[in-house]
C-alpha positions in Angstrom: 5.1 1.5 22.9 7.9 1.2 20.2 9.4 2.8 17.7 9.4 2.1 14.0 11.9 4.2 12.1 12.1 4.0 8.1 14.0 5.4 5.1 11.1 7.9 4.7 9.6 9.1 8.0 9.1 8.3 11.5 6.7 5.6 12.4 4.7 5.6 15.9 3.4 2.5 17.0 2.3 2.4 20.7 -1.0 1.6 22.9 -3.2 3.4 25.2 -6.1 3.5 27.2 -9.5 4.2 25.9 -12.0 6.2 28.3 -14.4 3.0 28.6 -11.3 1.0 29.5 -10.7 3.0 32.6 -14.3 3.0 33.7 -14.2 -0.8 33.3 -11.1 -0.6 35.6 -12.5 1.1 37.8 -15.7 -1.3 38.2 -13.0 -4.2 38.6 -13.4 -5.3 35.1 -10.2 -5.9 32.6 -7.8 -3.5 31.4 -8.2 -3.0 27.8 -5.6 -1.0 25.8 -6.1 0.6 22.2 -3.1 0.3 19.6 -2.7 2.6 17.0 0.0 4.2 14.7 1.0 7.3 13.4 2.8 6.7 10.3 4.4 9.5 8.0 4.0 9.1 4.3 5.6 11.2 1.8 3.0 11.4 -0.2 -0.5 11.5 2.1 1.3 13.0 4.9 0.8 11.7 8.5 -1.8 8.9 8.8 -3.4 7.5 12.0 -4.1 3.7 11.6 -6.2 1.7 14.4 -7.5 -1.0 12.5 -6.3 -4.2 14.2 -5.9 -6.4 11.8 -3.9 -3.9 9.4 -1.7 -3.0 12.5 -1.2 -6.7 13.2 0.0 -7.5 9.5 2.0 -4.3 9.1 4.0 -5.7 12.2 4.3 -9.2 10.4 7.6 -10.4 9.1 6.2 -10.9 5.9 5.0 -7.3 5.4 8.2 -6.1 7.1 10.4 -7.6 4.5 9.2 -5.6 2.3 11.2 -2.8 3.8 14.4 -4.6 2.2 13.0 -4.6 -1.7 13.2 -2.1 -3.8 10.4 -1.3 -5.6 12.3 -1.5 -9.0 14.6 -4.0 -8.3 17.8 -2.3 -8.3 17.5 1.4 -9.1 19.4 3.6 -7.0 22.8 3.0 -8.0 21.7 4.3 -11.4 19.1 7.1 -10.0 20.4 8.2 -6.8 17.6 9.4 -4.8 14.7 8.0 -6.6 14.5 4.7 -4.7 11.7 3.3 -2.4 10.6 0.3 -1.0 7.4 -2.1 -1.1 6.7 -1.9 1.8 6.3 2.3 1.4 4.2 1.7 -1.5 2.2 -1.1 -0.1 1.1 1.1 2.7 0.5 3.9 0.6 -2.0 1.8 -1.6 -3.8 0.6 1.7 -3.8 4.7 2.8 -5.2 5.5 -0.5 -8.1 3.0 0.1 -8.6 3.7 3.4 -9.1 7.7 2.6 -11.7 7.0 0.3 -13.6 4.5 2.7 -13.6 1.1 0.7 -14.0 -1.5 2.8 -11.5 -2.9 5.3 -11.1 -6.3 2.9 -10.3 -4.2 -0.1 -7.6 -2.2 2.1 -6.3 -5.5 3.3 -6.2 -6.7 -0.3 -4.4 -3.5 -1.2 -1.8 -3.6 1.8 -1.0 -7.1 0.9 -0.9 -7.1 -2.7 3.0 -6.9 -3.6 3.9 -9.0 -0.2 5.2 -12.2 -2.7 7.8 -9.8 -4.6 11.1 -11.4 -4.8 14.1 -9.1 -3.4 14.6 -7.7 -7.0 10.7 -6.7 -7.9 10.1 -7.2 -11.8 13.4 -7.9 -12.3 12.8 -11.6 -12.0 10.2 -11.6 -14.8 12.8 -11.2 -17.1 15.3 -13.9 -15.2 12.6 -17.0 -14.9 11.6 -19.1 -17.4 8.2 -18.9 -16.2 8.2 -14.8 -15.8 7.3 -12.4 -18.5 8.9 -9.1 -19.5 5.6 -8.2 -21.0 3.2 -9.3 -18.6 5.5 -9.0 -15.2 2.9 -11.3 -13.6 5.6 -13.8 -11.8 4.7 -12.2 -8.5 1.1 -12.5 -9.0 0.9 -15.7 -9.7 2.8 -17.0 -6.8 0.8 -14.5 -4.5 -1.3 -17.3 -2.9 1.0 -19.8 -2.5 3.4 -17.2 -0.4 0.3 -16.5 1.7 -0.4 -19.8 2.4 2.7 -20.4 3.8 3.0 -17.4 5.7 1.6 -15.9 9.0 -0.8 -13.9 7.3 -3.8 -16.5 6.8 -3.4 -17.1 11.0 -3.3 -13.2 11.7 -6.6 -12.9 9.3 -8.4 -15.9 11.1 -8.0 -14.0 14.5 -10.3 -11.2 13.0 -12.7 -14.0 11.3 -11.6 -13.0 7.5 -10.4 -15.9 5.2 -7.3 -15.2 3.5 -8.7 -16.5 0.1 -11.1 -13.7 0.2 -8.3 -11.3 -0.2 -7.0 -13.3 -3.5 -9.7 -12.2 -6.2 -9.0 -9.0 -7.7 -12.4 -8.9 -9.3 -14.0 -8.0 -5.8 -11.7 -4.9 -5.5 -12.3 -2.9 -8.5 -10.9 0.3 -6.9 -7.5 -1.8 -5.7 -7.0 -3.3 -9.1 -8.1 -2.7 -12.8 -6.4 -3.2 -16.3 -4.7 -0.3 -18.0 -5.9 2.4 -19.2 -8.2 2.7 -16.4 -6.9 4.1 -12.9 -6.6 1.9 -9.9 -5.3 2.5 -6.4 -1.9 0.3 -7.1 -1.5 2.4 -10.3 -2.5 6.0 -8.5 0.1 5.1 -6.0 3.0 3.8 -7.3 3.4 7.1 -10.2 2.4 9.3 -7.7 5.7 8.4 -5.7 7.6 8.6 -9.3 6.5 11.8 -9.5 7.8 12.7 -6.1 11.3 11.1 -6.0 11.7 11.9 -9.8 10.8 15.6 -9.1 8.3 15.5 -12.1 5.6 17.0 -9.9 5.6 19.0 -6.8 3.8 18.1 -3.4 1.3 20.7 -4.4 0.6 19.5 -7.9 0.5 15.9 -6.1 -2.2 16.8 -3.9 -4.1 18.7 -6.6 -4.5 15.5 -8.2 -5.3 13.4 -5.1 -8.0 15.8 -4.0 -9.6 15.8 -7.5 -10.4 12.1 -7.4 -13.7 11.0 -6.5 -15.3 7.3 -7.2 -18.2 7.3 -9.5 -19.2 3.6 -10.1 -16.7 1.6 -8.8 -14.1 3.7 -11.2 -11.2 6.6 -10.2 -12.3 9.8 -12.0 -11.1 12.9 -11.9 -13.5 15.8 -11.5 -11.7 18.4 -13.8 -10.7 16.9 -17.6 -7.8 19.4 -17.9 -6.2 17.9 -14.7 -6.8 14.4 -16.0 -5.5 15.3 -19.0 -2.2 16.4 -17.3 -2.1 13.1 -15.6 -2.4 11.1 -18.7 0.6 13.1 -20.2 2.7 12.6 -17.2 2.2 9.3 -16.8 3.0 8.6 -20.5 6.3 10.5 -20.0 7.1 8.3 -16.4 6.2 5.3 -18.3 8.5 5.8 -21.3 11.3 7.3 -19.1 11.3 4.1 -17.1 
C-alpha cells in the first residue's frame, strides 16, 4: 500500500486479498488483490472507494494535477482559510453521485468534469479572447480536447468504456443541469462554500444532504422550508462572490 496526504485530510490507498483470492491460492490458482481507498472528505466524511476505474483515474496525473488548481483561481491571499482545490471538488461530485447510486458512467463523468481547468480556474474566462466572464465556459470548450490528449482514454478503455460516452452532459441529468435547477456539480461546490466560509455548520450541511431525494432525474428537497433556506444561502454566497 502507499499513502496519499492532502490539505483536507488523509487518504489511504492500498490492496488486500479477498476471501476468494485466498481460496484460489490454496487451489493453486492466481493470487488476486482488491484495490480500495478510504478517502476523508470535509463534507461527506470517510468514504470507501473500490471501483477500479475510479481508483485508476484518481491516480492518474491528469486528476492529481488538480490538487494544485485552486477552485477560484487565487482566492487564499484575499480570503485566508477559504481555499480548496478542483481535486477536492471533483472527488466531492463523484462521492455525491455515488451516495445517490447513479450509474458508474455518471460517476466517472462527475469525477472528470473539471479535469481541463487551467491553473487559475475561471480566471482565464476573463483573460482569453475566446473566454467569457458571463458564460465561464473556457474549460468546458476544451474538455474534450484535453481528455483526448491525456491518459484518460487509455485508462477507461481498460474497463471497456469509450471516453466519448462521458462527454455528453445530456446523458447525465444528475451531474449537470442549467440554473436554477440543482445538480451534483452545483450542490457540491455550494456546500463547500458554506463550509469554508463558515456560513453554515456541518450539522446544517448534513441536513441539506439528508433531505435530498431524486425524482424523475431531478434533485428535490423533501421539505419546502429547507429548500427555501438553501436557495437564500445560495443567493447570499453568489452575491458575496
